[in-house]
DSSP file (Angstrom, degrees, kcal/mol; ACC not computed):
  #  RESIDUE AA STRUCTURE BP1 BP2  ACC     N-H-->O    O-->H-N    N-H-->O    O-->H-N    TCO  KAPPA ALPHA  PHI   PSI    X-CA   Y-CA   Z-CA
    1    1 A M    >>        0   0    0      0, 0.0     4,-2.6     0, 0.0     3,-0.5   0.000 360.0 360.0 360.0 -46.2   12.8  -30.8   -4.3
    2    2 A E  H 3>  +     0   0    0      1,-0.3     4,-2.5     2,-0.2     5,-0.2   0.887 360.0  49.2 -57.2 -39.2   16.2  -29.6   -5.3
    3    3 A M  H 3> S+     0   0    0      1,-0.2     4,-2.1     2,-0.2    -1,-0.3   0.823 106.6  55.5 -74.6 -24.4   15.5  -30.0   -8.9
    4    4 A Y  H <> S+     0   0    0     -3,-0.5     4,-2.4     2,-0.2    -2,-0.2   0.916 109.1  48.0 -62.9 -48.6   12.2  -28.2   -8.6
    5    5 A F  H  X S+     0   0    0     -4,-2.6     4,-2.9     2,-0.2    -2,-0.2   0.945 111.8  50.4 -60.8 -45.5   14.1  -25.2   -7.1
    6    6 A K  H  X S+     0   0    0     -4,-2.5     4,-3.5    -5,-0.3     5,-0.2   0.940 110.1  49.0 -54.6 -48.6   16.7  -25.3   -9.9
    7    7 A R  H  X S+     0   0    0     -4,-2.1     4,-2.4     1,-0.2    -1,-0.2   0.923 113.5  48.0 -62.6 -45.1   14.0  -25.4  -12.5
    8    8 A M  H  X S+     0   0    0     -4,-2.4     4,-2.4     2,-0.2    -1,-0.2   0.903 112.1  48.5 -49.9 -51.0   12.3  -22.4  -10.8
    9    9 A K  H  X S+     0   0    0     -4,-2.9     4,-2.8     1,-0.2     5,-0.3   0.948 113.0  47.3 -58.7 -54.5   15.4  -20.5  -10.5
   10   10 A D  H  X S+     0   0    0     -4,-3.5     4,-2.2     1,-0.2    -1,-0.2   0.862 111.5  49.6 -62.4 -37.0   16.3  -21.1  -14.2
   11   11 A E  H  X S+     0   0    0     -4,-2.4     4,-2.3    -5,-0.2    -1,-0.2   0.948 115.4  44.0 -67.6 -47.9   12.8  -20.2  -15.4
   12   12 A W  H  X S+     0   0    0     -4,-2.4     4,-2.0     2,-0.2    -2,-0.2   0.898 113.5  52.1 -60.4 -43.5   12.8  -16.8  -13.3
   13   13 A T  H  X S+     0   0    0     -4,-2.8     4,-2.9     2,-0.2    -1,-0.2   0.925 109.3  49.5 -58.3 -49.7   16.4  -16.1  -14.4
   14   14 A G  H  X S+     0   0    0     -4,-2.2     4,-1.5    -5,-0.3    -1,-0.2   0.952 111.7  47.3 -51.4 -54.8   15.4  -16.6  -18.0
   15   15 A L  H  X S+     0   0    0     -4,-2.3     4,-0.5     1,-0.2    -1,-0.2   0.824 112.1  50.0 -68.1 -27.0   12.4  -14.2  -17.8
   16   16 A V  H >< S+     0   0    0     -4,-2.0     3,-1.3     1,-0.2    -1,-0.2   0.913 108.2  53.0 -71.9 -39.6   14.4  -11.5  -16.0
   17   17 A E  H 3< S+     0   0    0     -4,-2.9    -2,-0.2     1,-0.3    -1,-0.2   0.761 106.8  54.6 -67.0 -20.8   17.2  -11.7  -18.6
   18   18 A Q  H 3< S+     0   0    0     -4,-1.5    -1,-0.3    -5,-0.2    -2,-0.2   0.683  86.8  98.4 -75.1 -19.8   14.5  -11.2  -21.3
   19   19 A A  S << S-     0   0    0     -3,-1.3    -3,-0.0    -4,-0.5     5,-0.0  -0.329  90.3 -95.1 -71.9 149.4   13.2   -8.0  -19.7
   20   20 A D     >  -     0   0    0      1,-0.1     4,-2.2     4,-0.0     3,-0.4  -0.451  31.5-123.3 -62.8 134.7   14.5   -4.6  -21.2
   21   21 A P  H  > S+     0   0    0      0, 0.0     4,-2.4     0, 0.0     5,-0.2   0.859 111.3  56.1 -51.0 -38.0   17.5   -3.3  -19.3
   22   22 A L  H  > S+     0   0    0      1,-0.2     4,-2.8     2,-0.2     5,-0.2   0.919 108.1  48.0 -61.7 -42.6   15.6    0.0  -18.6
   23   23 A I  H  > S+     0   0    0     -3,-0.4     4,-2.3     1,-0.2    -1,-0.2   0.867 111.9  49.3 -68.2 -36.2   12.7   -1.9  -17.1
   24   24 A R  H  X S+     0   0    0     -4,-2.2     4,-1.4     2,-0.2    -1,-0.2   0.846 109.3  51.0 -61.9 -35.6   15.0   -3.9  -15.0
   25   25 A A  H  X S+     0   0    0     -4,-2.4     4,-2.4    -5,-0.2    -2,-0.2   0.925 113.1  46.6 -60.8 -50.7   16.8   -0.8  -13.8
   26   26 A K  H  X S+     0   0    0     -4,-2.8     4,-3.2     1,-0.2     5,-0.2   0.907 110.1  51.7 -60.7 -40.3   13.5    0.8  -12.9
   27   27 A A  H  X S+     0   0    0     -4,-2.3     4,-2.3     1,-0.2    -1,-0.2   0.856 110.3  50.7 -62.8 -34.4   12.2   -2.3  -11.1
   28   28 A A  H  X S+     0   0    0     -4,-1.4     4,-2.3     2,-0.2    -1,-0.2   0.885 110.0  50.4 -72.1 -38.3   15.5   -2.4   -9.1
   29   29 A E  H  X S+     0   0    0     -4,-2.4     4,-3.0     2,-0.2    -2,-0.2   0.950 111.8  45.5 -62.3 -53.4   15.1    1.2   -8.2
   30   30 A I  H  X S+     0   0    0     -4,-3.2     4,-2.0     1,-0.2    -2,-0.2   0.906 112.0  53.9 -58.9 -41.4   11.5    0.8   -7.0
   31   31 A A  H  < S+     0   0    0     -4,-2.3    -2,-0.2     2,-0.2    -1,-0.2   0.930 111.7  43.1 -60.5 -48.1   12.5   -2.3   -5.1
   32   32 A V  H >< S+     0   0    0     -4,-2.3     3,-1.5     1,-0.2     4,-0.3   0.957 114.0  50.6 -59.9 -51.8   15.3   -0.5   -3.2
   33   33 A A  H 3< S+     0   0    0     -4,-3.0    -1,-0.2     1,-0.3    -2,-0.2   0.849 125.2  29.6 -57.0 -34.2   13.0    2.6   -2.6
   34   34 A H  T 3X S+     0   0    0     -4,-2.0     4,-3.0    -5,-0.2     5,-0.3   0.043  80.8 123.8-116.3  16.8   10.3    0.2   -1.2
   35   35 A A  H <> S+     0   0    0     -3,-1.5     4,-2.6     1,-0.2     5,-0.2   0.890  72.6  50.4 -54.0 -47.7   12.3   -2.6    0.2
   36   36 A H  H  > S+     0   0    0     -4,-0.3     4,-1.6     2,-0.2    -1,-0.2   0.915 114.8  42.6 -60.9 -45.5   10.9   -2.5    3.7
   37   37 A Y  H  > S+     0   0    0      2,-0.2     4,-2.6     1,-0.2     3,-0.4   0.962 112.2  53.1 -57.4 -55.2    7.3   -2.5    2.7
   38   38 A L  H  X S+     0   0    0     -4,-3.0     4,-2.6     1,-0.2    -2,-0.2   0.891 109.3  51.0 -49.4 -42.7    7.8   -5.1    0.0
   39   39 A S  H  X S+     0   0    0     -4,-2.6     4,-2.1    -5,-0.3    -1,-0.2   0.900 110.5  47.8 -60.1 -40.0    9.4   -7.4    2.7
   40   40 A I  H  X S+     0   0    0     -4,-1.6     4,-2.4    -3,-0.4    -2,-0.2   0.945 114.2  46.3 -66.1 -48.2    6.6   -7.0    5.1
   41   41 A E  H  X S+     0   0    0     -4,-2.6     4,-2.2     1,-0.2     5,-0.2   0.882 110.2  55.9 -63.7 -42.3    4.0   -7.7    2.4
   42   42 A F  H  X S+     0   0    0     -4,-2.6     4,-2.0    -5,-0.3    -1,-0.2   0.921 111.5  40.3 -52.7 -53.4    6.0  -10.6    1.2
   43   43 A Y  H  X S+     0   0    0     -4,-2.1     4,-2.9     2,-0.2    -1,-0.2   0.824 110.0  58.4 -66.0 -38.1    6.1  -12.3    4.5
   44   44 A R  H  X S+     0   0    0     -4,-2.4     4,-0.6    -5,-0.2    -1,-0.2   0.927 112.0  41.3 -67.8 -34.5    2.5  -11.4    5.3
   45   45 A I  H >X S+     0   0    0     -4,-2.2     3,-0.7     2,-0.2     4,-0.7   0.903 114.4  51.8 -71.3 -40.7    1.4  -13.3    2.1
   46   46 A V  H >< S+     0   0    0     -4,-2.0     3,-0.8     1,-0.2     6,-0.3   0.889 104.4  57.7 -65.9 -40.2    3.8  -16.2    2.6
   47   47 A R  H 3< S+     0   0    0     -4,-2.9    -1,-0.2     1,-0.2    -2,-0.2   0.801 108.5  43.4 -62.2 -22.9    2.6  -16.8    6.1
   48   48 A I  H << S+     0   0    0     -3,-0.7    -1,-0.2    -4,-0.6    -2,-0.2   0.510  94.7  94.2-103.1  -2.6   -1.1  -17.3    5.2
   49   49 A D    XX  -     0   0    0     -3,-0.8     3,-1.4    -4,-0.7     4,-0.6  -0.795  63.5-158.3 -83.6 109.1    0.0  -19.6    2.2
   50   50 A P  T 34 S+     0   0    0      0, 0.0     4,-0.2     0, 0.0    -1,-0.1   0.706  91.4  47.4 -66.6 -14.8   -0.1  -23.2    3.4
   51   51 A H  T 34 S+     0   0    0      1,-0.1     3,-0.3     2,-0.1     4,-0.2   0.549  96.4  75.1 -98.3 -10.2    2.2  -24.4    0.6
   52   52 A A  T X> S+     0   0    0     -3,-1.4     3,-2.6    -6,-0.3     4,-0.6   0.811  72.3  77.6 -73.2 -31.2    4.7  -21.6    1.1
   53   53 A E  G >< S+     0   0    0     -4,-0.6     3,-2.1     1,-0.3     4,-0.4   0.876  88.3  60.5 -54.3 -44.0    6.5  -22.9    4.3
   54   54 A E  G 34 S+     0   0    0     -3,-0.3     3,-0.4     1,-0.3    -1,-0.3   0.729 101.5  54.4 -56.1 -22.5    8.5  -25.4    2.3
   55   55 A F  G <4 S+     0   0    0     -3,-2.6    -1,-0.3    -4,-0.2    -2,-0.2   0.613 103.1  56.5 -84.9 -12.9   10.1  -22.6    0.3
   56   56 A L    <<        0   0    0     -3,-2.1    -1,-0.2    -4,-0.6    -2,-0.2   0.382 360.0 360.0 -99.5   0.9   11.3  -20.8    3.5
   57   57 A E              0   0    0     -4,-0.4    -1,-0.2    -3,-0.4    -2,-0.1   0.427 360.0 360.0 -89.1 360.0   13.3  -23.6    4.9
């Protein structure tokens, strides 16, 4: 499982690094402005996904 997480992390890191810096900055701004709502929505979705539990441990 550890290798799976590393592969996922590396894949997402690569995708983020390819994004235009202005888009990354705007996404960060939006995430900060809406952090509370985004965290609520994230956990709402994760709790109903039968495969997500393993990622929260």
